[in-house]
GUZA-435491 format. One record per residue (C-alpha): x, y, z; residue in three letters. Coordinates in steps of 0.02 Angstrom, whole numbers, padded with zeros to 5 digits, always signed. Example, Ala and Ser with C-alpha at 12.3 -4.5 7.8 and 13.67 -1.06 7.14 Angstrom:
+00615-00225+00390ala+00684-00053+00357ser
This chain:
+01003+04951+00360met+00926+05060+00246lys+01073+05025+00123lys+01063+04847+00149lys+00870+04842+00100leu+00910+04938-00055leu+01052+04823-00104glu+00933+04682-00084ile+00791+04766-00190thr+00921+04800-00322phe+00979+04619-00327ile+00801+04559-00332leu+00756+04683-00487ile+00908+04631-00569leu+00874+04457-00547asn+00705+04469-00625asn+00775+04561-00775phe+00927+04435-00801ile+00864+04268-00747phe+00677+04282-00719gly+00530+04329-00828gln+00482+04506-00874ile+00328+04599-00896asn+00326+04745-00999val+00167+04862-01008tyr+00170+04978-01168asp+00062+05056-01299ser+00052+05096-01482ile-00045+05226-01578phe-00179+05140-01676ala-00354+05193-01736gly-00328+05376-01686gly-00306+05317-01485arg-00165+05248-01393trp-00190+05056-01362arg-00106+04961-01220thr-00047+04789-01204phe+00066+04683-01078leu+00219+04579-01148thr+00275+04426-01048his+00440+04375-01079leu+00482+04199-01021pro+00614+04151-00892thr+00784+04149-00977gly+00729+04264-01113tyr+00878+04302-01238asn+00871+04420-01386asn+00971+04277-01489ser+00814+04169-01498asn+00667+04180-01601asn+00515+04138-01498tyr+00342+04084-01543pro+00215+04204-01482ile+00037+04186-01422ile-00085+04339-01413leu-00211+04321-01264ala-00375+04423-01274phe-00466+04455-01110his-00661+04430-01092gly-00772+04590-01085gly-00764+04676-00910gly-00683+04809-00808val-00513+04729-00810leu-00408+04712-00952gly-00252+04590-00960tyr-00254+04556-00775gln-00409+04436-00798ser-00347+04309-00940ile-00182+04318-00866gln-00244+04265-00699tyr-00367+04137-00760gln-00261+04054-00896ser-00093+04051-00811arg-00020+04073-00972leu+00126+04174-00920ser+00176+04022-00809gln+00158+03909-00959lys+00265+04022-01061ala+00403+04013-00932asp+00419+03830-00937thr+00391+03811-01121ser+00490+03954-01185gly+00357+04065-01286phe+00317+04244-01280ile+00143+04295-01229val+00057+04458-01261val-00101+04520-01173tyr-00179+04659-01274pro-00318+04770-01193glu-00471+04818-01274gly-00533+05007-01279val-00606+05062-01105lys-00781+05136-01134ile-00893+05188-00988ala-00783+05079-00873gly-00785+04916-00978asn-00652+04843-01101arg-00731+04740-01232thr-00686+04686-01426trp-00775+04728-01578asn-00790+04537-01636ala-00915+04584-01782gly-01092+04534-01710gly-01027+04577-01533cys-00986+04654-01415cys-01048+04831-01344ala-00986+04955-01322pro-00843+04928-01455ser-00961+04877-01581thr-01065+05023-01553thr-00905+05145-01580phe-00846+05030-01726asn-00686+05014-01636ile-00558+04932-01770asp-00481+04792-01666asp-00426+04700-01815val-00325+04849-01874gly-00249+04860-01698phe-00197+04686-01694val-00116+04707-01860asn-00010+04852-01804leu+00030+04772-01639leu+00107+04616-01731leu+00202+04739-01847asn+00274+04825-01684asn+00315+04662-01600leu+00409+04593-01747phe+00493+04742-01757ala+00550+04754-01566asn+00553+04574-01511arg+00647+04413-01585pro+00486+04319-01630ile+00471+04173-01755asp+00347+04258-01865thr+00288+04081-01935thr+00234+04030-01771arg+00104+04169-01714val-00053+04107-01613tyr-00205+04177-01537ala-00311+04129-01397thr-00450+04228-01294gly-00588+04208-01171phe-00775+04238-01207ser-00778+04412-01302asn-00596+04378-01326gly-00624+04216-01409ala-00753+04293-01523leu-00617+04401-01582leu-00509+04252-01611cys-00625+04203-01742tyr-00627+04360-01828arg-00446+04371-01829leu-00446+04193-01899ala-00571+04251-02035asn-00490+04421-02084gln-00307+04413-02040leu-00283+04220-02078ala-00119+04266-02159his-00036+04306-01999arg-00083+04162-01884phe-00036+03995-01880ala-00178+03930-01764ala-00305+03988-01637ile-00379+03932-01480ala-00547+04011-01431pro-00611+03985-01246val-00805+03989-01215ala-00834+04078-01379gly-00921+04077-01549asp-00907+04143-01715leu-00990+04314-01742met-00899+04370-01897ser-00977+04329-02061tyr-00956+04288-02203pro-00829+04160-02157trp-00710+04168-02292asn-00521+04178-02238pro-00378+04180-02374val-00318+04009-02289lys-00382+03881-02170pro-00311+03899-01993ile-00310+03760-01866pro-00434+03783-01735ile-00437+03708-01561ile-00590+03763-01455ser-00641+03736-01278phe-00821+03749-01200his-00941+03683-01071ser-01114+03615-01108tyr-01161+03704-00938leu-01113+03881-01005asp-01245+04002-01007gln-01159+04151-01074asn-01110+04071-01231val-01223+03924-01247lys-01162+03764-01318tyr-01332+03725-01412tyr-01357+03913-01450gly-01472+04035-01379gly-01478+04210-01294val-01351+04232-01163thr-01387+04261-00983ile-01388+04447-00916gly-01436+04613-00993thr-01350+04608-01158thr-01468+04484-01236gly-01340+04426-01372thr-01393+04277-01477tyr-01250+04152-01506phe-01276+04007-01638pro-01255+03834-01597pro-01074+03766-01596gln-01120+03634-01718asp-01186+03763-01837ser-01030+03869-01816met-00903+03724-01856phe-01020+03655-01995asn-00990+03833-02081ile-00803+03839-02046ile-00769+03642-02097ser-00866+03661-02258asn-00751+03807-02295asn-00589+03708-02252tyr-00655+03560-02364ala-00644+03432-02222cys-00694+03256-02270ser-00707+03194-02090ile-00836+03290-01978leu-00857+03298-01802lys-00778+03120-01770asp-00787+03085-01572thr-00608+03047-01500leu-00669+03029-01328phe-00846+03029-01242his-00879+03011-01060asn-01031+03096-00980thr-00928+03120-00805ser-00786+03205-00886gln-00784+03286-01076tyr-00815+03253-01255asp-00662+03267-01383his-00721+03302-01558phe-00618+03326-01720lys-00644+03379-01894phe-00497+03332-02012ser-00427+03293-02193asn-00460+03475-02221cys-00373+03575-02350ser-00204+03663-02307cys-00168+03532-02172asn-00296+03606-02058ser-00392+03525-01925val-00524+03582-01797ile-00540+03503-01629glu-00651+03546-01485gln-00656+03489-01298tyr-00817+03517-01199val-00835+03477-01023ser-00987+03419-00927tyr-00937+03523-00779asp-00895+03708-00763gly-00979+03857-00823glu-00917+04011-00926his-00744+03989-00871ser-00569+03934-00923trp-00552+03737-00916pro-00410+03696-00792gly-00372+03862-00742gly-00416+03980-00604leu-00605+04032-00562ala-00664+04200-00567ser-00776+04253-00435gly-00922+04131-00408ala-00896+04051-00569thr-00852+03862-00559thr-00707+03792-00669thr-00707+03628-00753ser-00551+03517-00696asn-00573+03384-00826lys-00433+03456-00938phe-00326+03592-00941ser-00359+03719-01107ala-00185+03797-01074thr-00088+03647-01086tyr-00186+03567-01228leu-00184+03731-01328met+00012+03740-01316trp+00025+03557-01375gln-00091+03592-01522phe-00011+03749-01563phe+00168+03668-01586gln+00108+03570-01723asn+00056+03705-01839tyr+00162+03857-01930thr+00112+03971-02056ile+00081+03944-02241asn-00009+03769-02224cys+00143+03688-02151leu+00143+03582-01993thr+00308+03571-01880thr+00289+03375-01919glu+00317+03409-02103asn+00459+03531-02065ile+00554+03423-01942glu+00516+03250-02024ser+00650+03265-02152ala+00781+03289-02004asn+00709+03148-01890lys+00689+02968-01882glu+00510+02927-01887ile+00458+02822-01724leu+00298+02711-01716lys+00199+02712-01555val+00072+02587-01546tyr-00070+02525-01506pro-00163+02701-01506asn-00275+02687-01416pro-00189+02578-01286phe-00235+02462-01149phe-00101+02405-01033asn+00058+02456-01132ser+00140+02565-01245ile+00267+02515-01369lys+00390+02619-01459ile+00486+02561-01618ser+00679+02578-01636asp+00703+02641-01460thr+00881+02666-01394asn+00952+02647-01209ser+00994+02842-01204ser+00803+02895-01241gln+00693+02956-01100asn+00508+02954-01105phe+00389+03062-01019phe+00203+03031-01000leu+00084+03174-00947tyr-00101+03160-00901asn-00228+03284-00990ser-00194+03412-00841met-00008+03424-00902gly+00044+03332-00746met+00194+03208-00762leu+00141+03038-00710ile+00285+02917-00770trp+00452+02943-00854tyr+00595+02822-00888gly+00683+02730-01027lys+00606+02557-01025asn+00435+02619-01076ile+00413+02455-01180asn+00409+02357-01024gln+00306+02464-00914glu+00122+02419-00871asp-00012+02561-00894phe-00158+02466-00849ser-00189+02561-00681his-00219+02725-00788leu-00392+02797-00803arg-00476+02819-00977arg-00431+02972-01070gly-00297+03046-01160phe-00120+03065-01119tyr+00036+03143-01187phe+00191+03062-01218leu+00360+03171-01237lys+00511+03103-01326ile+00644+03221-01352asn+00561+03378-01421asn+00409+03291-01487arg+00240+03258-01403ser+00123+03132-01459leu-00061+03116-01409lys-00118+02942-01350leu-00292+02874-01295ile-00302+02761-01144lys-00457+02641-01165glu
């Protein structure tokens, strides 16, 4: 019996490493100390492939990678979408792990921890040891980790293709990156830790965060955007969707702001008593956004358009129907809602009645492309 249990255990471990996902907890020496990080390799990981990578930075607190891995469910998304996700950890001081994001947060700022230098070395290490597409490196983070995302976009712009801060703000000044980086941001009007309209956070830290509009005005001016805060969707029972576009270097800035939830990861798992928005999924939306961008001011659309026939999808916004030009009988279409749930699939999309769908945005997947549509 004991031998049989050992055999079963061995098989389970073997299956995890050959067929399933792999989690590797490791460290590198940076800034005079050992810095830790968890690497999640997706299901079906193969050294012969080059994978996109997302660095996911946790918020300040007693936990490290576990908090953001749990809240965001990025590892599960990596398994279904085929990217590597790495969870770096802030230095643990007096029981808390924080990031030095410029104007925040103690104790990392007090001890002047070089987190930008750590991330730079971490990327060098990952590139040397993992099959990574170095043109498709992305960053996300929650709260204090989101603040670090902005600092990285400011000071390590040459290494990232896009960022997705969740419940964060810009605390690294002056804003003068070597190139504009596309940004998709997620927030809640009810957030009392990083207040949307600016102000001092609740709790004992007393940190002042500027209004989100002030932050994006600074960034969009630097990016030379000609369309400022265009409202793509507005519903006070759901969320707002804003976009800054026609910016230099093919960059755009998008923000989703929910009317529910608090200081949390929209569409993710709740932490403690904090409520989470269920109006959209930050994890799903950021991956859709990331897939559009690569380093050096190129978009994946620019790269692929030379090899793909352009399909026209109309009207957008749509009401009752979605029309696709030049369809053929072999194409399958997949329509997802804002939470990433598949709500329809088939071949005859031109004949389908979508009048029953609720107002909001949807994603239409055609082959390897995803197109965002708005239902009015």
